[in-house]
N, C-alpha and C positions, 0 to 999 in steps of 0.2 A: 614244574608242571603247567601246562597252559590252562588258564581259568579263564579265558575270553569265553563270552559265551558264544553257543552255536546262534549262526543268524537263520530267520526264517521270514518269507514272505507270505502274507494272508492277504485274500481277496476282500475288498469292500462289499458291503451287501449283506444278503440275507445268509450266504454261506460263513461269512466271518462269524455271524451270530452261533452259528452251530459248532463251528469249530472252537470258538470261546467257551462256549458251555462243555464241549468234551474234552478239552483240555483241563478246565475247572475242576471237571470230576476226578481227572488223574492228579490232582493237586498242583497242577500248574495255572496259576492265577494271573491274570494280567489286564489292565484297564488301559484304554487310550484316553488321555486328557483333551479336553475341547479343543478340536483343530490339530491336535498332535497327529503325526503320522509314524513315529518312532514310539516304541515303549520297551519294557523288561518285564518277565515275570518276577514274582516276589523273590524268588529264590536266586534269581541273575543267572539263570542258566540258558535262557533265550532273549536274544536282541530280536524283535519282532519289528517288521515292517509293513505297513497298512498301505496296499496299493490296488490300482484300477485291476481287475479281473482279467483282461486281455493283455495288459502289461506285465503280469506275473512272471510268465516264462522269460523275458527277457531279463528282469533281475537276477533269476537264479542262473540263466545261461552265462551271465556276466560275472557271476559270483559275487556279486554285492551281496544277495542272499543265497546262501548256501542250499538253503531247503526251500521248499514251498507247499502249499497246499490247493489244488485247484481241481477241476472236472478234466476226464478225458478229453473233452471238445476242445478245452484251452490249449492243452499240449498240442494236441494233432494240429489245430489250425495254425499254430506257431511254427510249425515245421521244424522245431528244436529236438534235441536228443537228451533226455534225461533217464536217470535210475528212478524208476518206480519202487518206491522202498515199503510204502503201506498203504492197503486199502481202507477206507474206511466206510461203515455201514449205514451213513447219513448222506443225505444230499444227491443220492443217485436219480437219476431221470432216464428218459428216452430220446434218440434222436428220431423223429418219426416223419413220415410225408403225409401231407394232408392236402384235401380239395373241398370245394363245395360239396354239400350232401348229395346233391342230384347229379354230381360228376364222379363218385367214388367206385361206380361199376365200369368206368371205362378201361381199355386196355392201356397198360402203361408199358407195353415191350416195343415202343417206338420212341422217336426223338422227342424229349420232353424239355418243356420250359418250366423252370423252378425258380421261384424267389427264395432266397435263404441269406442267413448271416454266416452259415458255415459251410463255406464254400469248398474248401479242400476236402472234407468228409462226403460231401455230398457227389462232388464230382468223383471222387475214386470209388465210391459204392457203385455207382452206375456204370462207370467206364469198366471196372472189373467184372461187371455181368453183361458187358457188350451193348449196352443201352446208351445212345449218344443222348447228350443233354445240353440244352442251352442254360446257363445259370446266369440270373439277375442279383447281383450283390446288394442286398438291403441291410441296413445297420440297426433295423429295430420295425416294431408294427409290421412284421410280415404278415400277419393275418388279413391285414386290408387287401393284399395283392390279388387273389383271385376275386373278390366281389367289386374291384376297380378296374379289372381286366387288365392288370400288368402281367399276372402270370396265372396260368389255371392251376399251378401247384405250387406249395411251400415245402419246407423242411427245417423243422425247427425243434426245439427242446421242448418236450410235454411231460408235465407231471400228472396233473389230474383230468386234463383236456377240458376244463371249463372255459379257458379263453377261446378255444376253438369253437367249441359248441356255442359261445355267445355270439361269434361272428360267423354261423352258419356253416363252419368246416367239421370235417369227420376225417380220422385218421383213415389212410389207406393201408398203410403198411409201418412197421417199424425198422428201422435201418440198422440202429445198434443200441445197445445199452450204455449209458454214460455213469462211471463211478468216478468218485472223489478222490484222489491219490494224494498221498505226501510223496513229492517228488525231490530230486537232489540233482546237484551239479555233480558231473561225474568227477574232476579232480577234487572238488571239497570232499566227497563221500570218502574216497581213498585216504586223504589228509586226516581226516576227523572220524575214521572207521569206527574206534573203539567209543567215543562220546557219542556218535549217531545211533550206534547199537544201544547204548545204555538208556537214551531217549526211546528208542523204540520198543526196547523190554518194559520201559516204564508204561508206556501208553498202549501197549498191548496191540494185539489184530494180528494180520496176514503181514 
């Protein structure tokens, strides 16, 4: 019987803390030693890799990690195909379009210039609705774009909206809801179906 642990990639940052807390509540306890990026849970059921959020799909797609936990946005932007095998009730957010507060009433059914880190989701959303869009890709601090004149609109992940308000911005519309998922490499899922199902039964949920 194969006793090798299941491999799973987890994202660095705030979402990692939420995942760690959730797994701990299910009796799957693990810690990372200082500067270490590989760990095991105390039962030896999981081998866990700590990776940059945007790199996580590459690790799962390659099979280095058979499983991963990340948001829908990360999967969508990667352009890669996975099984979504579990939806979590934490870490969810919205992908929203925002503008300076004095521009929120403008007609957006014309060509738009939008600054965003989420280029694929933004382009697809507006193209599917027949709205042409010019996208300026930024890797961070997109809230500055309208006030500095780079682009009148931004698309970003929004939780409370406090960062937008602090920069004089207001949400115009929500594009989609982003959920946190457990994803699986398709081949890995088929080869380890029983063990993955045992893990899913243990942690519960959809």
